[in-house]
Legacy VTK file of the C-alpha trace (Angstrom):
# vtk DataFile Version 3.0
C-alpha trace
ASCII
DATASET POLYDATA
POINTS 296 float
41.141 72.240 -20.507
43.198 75.332 -19.806
45.733 74.962 -17.403
48.675 77.755 -18.512
48.319 81.454 -18.832
50.466 84.167 -20.470
51.406 87.806 -19.337
53.092 89.704 -21.775
55.136 92.540 -20.300
57.857 93.316 -22.375
56.819 96.874 -23.619
58.125 100.082 -22.758
55.156 101.564 -21.041
56.255 105.108 -23.518
52.384 106.885 -22.581
53.555 106.261 -18.727
57.008 108.444 -18.944
59.351 109.519 -16.845
57.136 107.812 -14.320
57.923 104.307 -16.161
61.409 105.156 -17.187
63.160 103.019 -14.525
59.936 101.489 -12.898
58.122 98.593 -15.233
54.640 99.688 -15.269
53.651 96.648 -14.963
54.922 96.911 -11.006
53.097 100.563 -10.720
50.634 100.213 -7.657
47.135 100.080 -7.572
45.739 99.646 -3.595
49.098 97.747 -1.887
49.832 95.898 -4.792
51.449 96.354 -7.900
49.351 96.105 -11.009
51.031 92.406 -12.236
50.287 91.058 -9.187
46.562 91.456 -9.694
47.206 89.783 -12.470
48.565 86.451 -11.873
46.099 86.453 -8.412
43.540 86.743 -10.915
44.817 83.779 -12.767
45.757 81.656 -10.221
41.764 82.313 -8.823
41.042 81.176 -11.638
42.607 77.629 -10.758
45.259 78.536 -13.929
49.031 78.268 -11.848
51.765 77.873 -14.739
52.617 81.003 -15.490
54.597 82.313 -18.405
55.454 85.946 -18.006
57.150 87.052 -21.868
59.784 90.664 -20.547
62.489 92.079 -21.652
65.727 93.404 -19.404
64.153 96.186 -18.689
61.576 94.721 -16.384
63.822 92.759 -13.814
61.638 94.166 -10.677
59.320 91.810 -11.605
60.888 88.723 -11.720
62.027 90.133 -7.823
58.719 90.894 -6.781
57.864 87.449 -6.762
61.061 85.312 -5.951
61.798 83.686 -2.963
63.577 85.973 -0.589
64.564 83.790 2.558
66.752 86.465 3.867
63.574 88.687 4.365
60.943 86.545 6.071
64.337 85.253 8.552
65.062 89.084 9.345
61.405 89.589 9.330
60.114 87.137 11.646
63.311 87.484 13.666
61.260 91.277 14.376
58.600 89.646 15.351
56.828 90.534 11.568
55.089 86.900 11.671
52.509 88.522 9.427
54.949 90.052 7.028
57.207 87.468 6.414
54.073 85.044 5.552
53.024 87.346 2.852
56.443 87.488 1.186
56.484 83.574 1.259
53.143 83.322 -0.423
53.750 86.084 -2.626
56.274 83.902 -4.271
54.761 80.321 -3.078
51.712 81.922 -6.280
52.013 79.973 -9.100
54.388 78.162 -11.434
55.710 80.943 -12.502
58.414 80.941 -16.204
60.264 83.841 -17.691
61.217 84.185 -21.566
63.131 87.192 -22.583
60.807 88.689 -25.905
62.833 88.438 -28.890
61.162 89.131 -32.477
59.661 91.755 -33.982
57.516 94.546 -32.746
53.468 94.087 -32.172
51.219 92.154 -29.105
51.504 89.631 -31.177
54.887 88.311 -30.585
55.119 87.934 -27.011
51.888 85.320 -27.793
53.815 83.835 -30.383
57.208 83.261 -27.877
55.396 81.683 -25.160
53.551 80.008 -27.134
57.050 77.697 -28.263
57.059 77.125 -24.984
54.257 76.210 -23.757
53.386 74.224 -26.684
49.825 72.487 -28.637
47.081 73.384 -25.798
45.000 76.399 -25.752
46.304 78.727 -22.898
45.058 82.179 -21.509
46.510 85.796 -22.172
45.819 88.366 -20.071
47.877 92.250 -20.338
48.966 93.469 -16.956
47.606 96.569 -17.968
44.404 95.672 -16.329
42.529 95.407 -13.038
39.587 93.934 -13.180
36.941 94.235 -10.121
34.322 91.114 -10.562
32.593 88.272 -8.774
34.138 85.817 -10.975
37.462 86.800 -11.875
37.841 88.054 -15.884
40.099 84.762 -16.238
37.538 82.753 -14.804
34.801 83.962 -16.837
37.055 83.602 -20.110
37.616 80.035 -18.653
34.543 79.059 -18.454
33.104 80.104 -21.934
36.137 78.590 -23.343
35.142 75.388 -21.803
31.643 75.282 -23.362
32.619 77.051 -26.916
36.031 74.804 -27.267
37.026 77.846 -29.821
39.312 81.037 -28.890
37.727 83.434 -26.752
38.315 87.100 -26.475
37.386 89.635 -22.995
34.787 92.461 -23.942
33.608 95.084 -22.126
30.856 97.779 -23.714
32.246 100.568 -24.668
30.661 104.529 -25.696
31.312 104.866 -29.764
33.392 107.054 -29.298
35.837 105.380 -27.768
36.428 103.147 -30.514
39.802 104.629 -32.135
41.255 103.295 -29.028
40.335 99.555 -29.495
40.166 96.280 -31.414
36.190 96.288 -32.293
34.569 92.921 -33.027
31.758 92.367 -35.860
29.364 90.290 -33.652
26.687 88.613 -35.960
25.359 86.629 -32.615
24.111 87.008 -29.479
24.184 83.624 -27.919
22.876 85.060 -23.834
24.791 84.567 -21.195
27.873 87.284 -22.553
28.515 85.689 -25.194
28.545 86.535 -28.568
29.539 84.826 -32.142
32.181 86.951 -33.619
33.276 86.889 -37.194
36.488 89.327 -37.011
37.532 92.361 -36.047
38.378 95.531 -36.766
41.647 97.447 -35.437
41.366 101.008 -33.713
37.571 101.819 -36.676
36.709 105.497 -36.638
32.907 106.241 -34.712
31.344 105.806 -37.608
33.244 102.598 -39.496
32.948 100.442 -35.821
31.062 97.439 -36.163
29.651 96.786 -33.244
29.465 98.624 -29.381
32.500 96.511 -27.823
35.313 96.802 -27.363
38.136 93.899 -26.881
40.479 94.698 -24.108
43.606 92.856 -23.205
42.377 89.105 -22.172
41.912 86.321 -24.797
41.941 82.169 -24.567
44.182 81.421 -27.588
44.101 78.398 -29.611
46.903 76.253 -31.612
44.764 77.908 -34.505
45.454 81.207 -34.114
49.306 80.541 -33.127
49.483 79.130 -36.506
47.712 82.484 -37.805
50.332 83.829 -35.690
53.506 81.948 -36.996
52.457 82.728 -40.740
52.607 86.677 -40.204
55.741 86.418 -38.440
57.352 84.931 -42.504
56.091 88.123 -43.756
56.470 90.468 -41.004
59.550 91.992 -42.941
57.381 93.205 -45.436
55.522 95.073 -43.430
55.776 98.802 -43.153
55.245 99.183 -39.686
57.051 95.712 -38.725
54.766 94.140 -36.325
52.811 91.638 -35.802
49.544 91.762 -34.318
47.368 89.345 -31.827
44.112 91.204 -33.456
45.008 89.983 -37.210
45.582 86.838 -36.765
42.166 86.490 -34.117
40.388 88.429 -37.111
42.615 86.100 -39.847
40.939 82.968 -37.854
37.830 83.784 -37.520
36.957 84.639 -40.843
37.244 80.753 -41.284
36.713 79.466 -37.502
34.333 79.984 -34.932
35.322 82.570 -32.659
33.379 84.002 -29.319
33.208 87.270 -27.227
32.613 87.352 -24.131
31.235 90.244 -22.384
33.162 90.475 -18.799
30.703 91.125 -16.379
32.731 93.391 -13.369
34.120 97.020 -12.904
37.553 97.430 -15.657
39.896 99.572 -14.879
42.136 100.407 -17.751
45.983 101.429 -16.008
47.927 102.234 -19.760
47.122 105.517 -19.359
48.511 108.266 -16.272
44.199 109.509 -16.632
43.692 105.772 -16.384
46.032 104.890 -14.008
44.923 107.296 -11.654
41.127 107.114 -11.826
42.301 103.140 -10.877
44.779 103.828 -7.569
41.408 106.353 -6.658
38.941 103.976 -7.067
41.434 100.729 -5.350
41.842 103.023 -2.717
38.073 104.145 -1.828
37.481 100.418 -2.015
40.064 99.312 0.437
38.446 98.039 3.668
41.329 99.899 5.934
41.804 102.975 3.843
38.407 103.985 2.143
36.564 105.827 4.929
39.229 107.412 5.814
40.424 108.571 2.566
36.223 109.878 2.057
36.458 111.781 5.006
39.706 113.847 4.176
37.905 114.359 0.381
34.962 115.437 2.378
37.040 117.681 5.162
38.500 119.179 2.630
35.490 120.650 0.229
35.396 117.130 -2.323
32.573 114.589 -2.809
34.185 111.510 -4.060
31.125 108.525 -5.222
32.016 105.588 -2.808
32.062 101.952 -4.140
LINES 1 297
296 0 1 2 3 4 5 6 7 8 9 10 11 12 13 14 15 16 17 18 19 20 21 22 23 24 25 26 27 28 29 30 31 32 33 34 35 36 37 38 39 40 41 42 43 44 45 46 47 48 49 50 51 52 53 54 55 56 57 58 59 60 61 62 63 64 65 66 67 68 69 70 71 72 73 74 75 76 77 78 79 80 81 82 83 84 85 86 87 88 89 90 91 92 93 94 95 96 97 98 99 100 101 102 103 104 105 106 107 108 109 110 111 112 113 114 115 116 117 118 119 120 121 122 123 124 125 126 127 128 129 130 131 132 133 134 135 136 137 138 139 140 141 142 143 144 145 146 147 148 149 150 151 152 153 154 155 156 157 158 159 160 161 162 163 164 165 166 167 168 169 170 171 172 173 174 175 176 177 178 179 180 181 182 183 184 185 186 187 188 189 190 191 192 193 194 195 196 197 198 199 200 201 202 203 204 205 206 207 208 209 210 211 212 213 214 215 216 217 218 219 220 221 222 223 224 225 226 227 228 229 230 231 232 233 234 235 236 237 238 239 240 241 242 243 244 245 246 247 248 249 250 251 252 253 254 255 256 257 258 259 260 261 262 263 264 265 266 267 268 269 270 271 272 273 274 275 276 277 278 279 280 281 282 283 284 285 286 287 288 289 290 291 292 293 294 295
């Protein structure tokens, strides 16, 4: 059973500068809550309440967002705003969150390895707070169900256009098992469209097992030999898949990537239009100004 999850947030967010000069990219709003809160709520809705956030000294606002604030609650209740006080209290009680400061070489494998040393010898989920999914069953729930059936590492996949292959890790698919589940024999990191082994992108969601962690440990021992000095989770998954079972779960839902300015604006726009209170007014505004955005 998957009981724990990791959210790496120590990255610089350089693609979103200057917006992220002082504000962590994970705290950028999508709708009426920051991106990382969407990720935490997705995990909680999927039955995972022990979360390790791998952070850096620049990201203190994330800790502040989820921290209890008794003074604020009291002020809100004294001001006749009990519903806001309840919201502040509920946010702080969402999950048991542990913070670990990233230590080690660059690359997306390092925060996973940092967290694994805290979590111990058990499988866990990894979600990056760059992605927002709208789905009847949360992405985390779909990954959890796939692991419980397969008892092996699982990657979240989404269909992609071949011209987008240079942006993603692309799985080598050997068998379609139905229900969106695919047997994977490896990953190719950011291939050209001509070299992409499938039409699926590995996006920010994984179930990691101790065997994959061991592959990351092996890469850590050799990282100084690399010209870029980085450790990548996809490389560890690829190496593990060469000799062990690894699966992909095609996520049923709508995916919004918030990691670049244009994709972030698209996600914010879609969330605003889908909001039950603000959406109708925004569609009316767009219509009155001559635009015609499609509704959710």
